[in-house]
C-alpha positions as CSV (number, residue, x, y, z in Angstrom):
1,M,-54.1,143.6,-14.2
2,E,-53.5,145.2,-17.6
3,S,-51.7,148.2,-16.1
4,L,-49.4,145.8,-14.2
5,V,-48.5,144.0,-17.4
6,G,-48.0,147.4,-19.2
7,G,-45.8,148.6,-16.4
8,F,-43.8,145.5,-16.5
9,L,-43.3,145.6,-20.3
10,G,-42.3,149.3,-20.0
11,L,-39.8,148.4,-17.3
12,L,-38.4,145.6,-19.5
13,L,-38.2,148.0,-22.5
14,G,-36.4,150.6,-20.4
15,I,-33.9,148.1,-19.2
16,A,-33.3,146.7,-22.7
17,L,-32.9,150.3,-24.1
18,G,-30.4,151.1,-21.3
19,V,-28.3,148.0,-22.1
20,V,-28.3,148.8,-25.8
21,I,-27.3,152.5,-25.2
22,L,-24.6,151.4,-22.7
23,T,-23.2,148.8,-25.2
24,L,-23.2,151.4,-28.0
25,L,-21.3,153.9,-25.8
26,G,-18.8,151.1,-24.9
27,F,-18.2,150.3,-28.6
28,I,-17.7,154.0,-29.4
29,F,-15.4,154.6,-26.5
30,K,-13.4,151.4,-27.3
31,A,-13.0,152.4,-30.9
32,L,-11.8,155.9,-30.0
33,W,-9.4,154.6,-27.4
34,N,-8.0,151.9,-29.6
35,S,-7.5,154.2,-32.6
36,T,-5.8,157.0,-30.7
37,L,-4.1,156.1,-27.4
38,P,-2.0,153.1,-28.3
39,E,-0.5,155.0,-31.2
40,L,0.1,158.3,-29.3
41,F,1.1,157.0,-25.8
42,G,1.8,153.3,-26.2
43,F,-1.2,152.2,-24.1
44,K,-2.7,148.8,-24.6
45,T,-5.9,148.3,-26.5
46,I,-9.1,147.7,-24.5
47,T,-12.2,145.5,-24.8
48,T,-15.7,146.7,-24.8
49,W,-16.2,145.6,-21.2
50,Q,-13.2,147.5,-20.2
51,A,-14.5,150.6,-22.0
52,I,-17.9,150.3,-20.2
53,K,-16.1,150.0,-16.9
54,L,-14.0,153.1,-17.7
55,L,-17.1,155.1,-18.6
56,F,-18.7,154.1,-15.3
57,I,-15.6,155.1,-13.3
58,A,-15.4,158.4,-15.2
59,S,-19.1,159.1,-14.5
60,L,-18.5,158.5,-10.8
61,I,-15.4,160.7,-10.7
62,F,-16.7,163.6,-12.8
63,G,-20.3,164.0,-11.5
64,G,-22.3,160.8,-11.7
65,N,-25.5,161.2,-13.6
66,R,-25.1,165.0,-13.9
67,V,-22.7,164.3,-16.7
68,I,-25.4,162.3,-18.6
69,S,-28.5,164.3,-17.8
70,P,-28.2,167.8,-16.3
71,N,-31.2,169.1,-14.4
72,Y,-32.5,171.7,-17.0
73,T,-36.1,171.6,-15.7
74,N,-35.2,173.0,-12.3
75,P,-32.2,175.3,-12.4
76,P,-30.8,176.9,-9.2
77,P,-32.2,180.4,-8.5
78,I,-30.1,183.4,-9.7
79,T,-28.7,185.4,-6.7
80,Q,-28.3,189.1,-6.8
81,S,-24.6,188.9,-7.4
82,Q,-25.2,186.7,-10.5
83,A,-28.0,188.9,-12.0
84,P,-26.9,190.9,-15.1
85,E,-26.5,194.6,-14.8
86,Q,-29.5,196.7,-16.0
87,A,-28.6,199.3,-18.7
88,N,-30.3,202.6,-18.3
């Protein structure tokens, strides 16, 4: 029973941490957008929710979660054509 409670609390903590990180990224993206693009190109300013939506769309277009967390633990194997030349 205690492991179930601990797992549930861990899940809640993970969700809360994800929401906090997503909100912080939204605020940062909004600040960068609103301080740069309206002045340079005449774009409208955006809200935090619009910034989060843009980040989501960009992650889908440019590689989904590979943009956020590349797979460093299991890299693809190096083929013979990619292997560096041996100096003799």
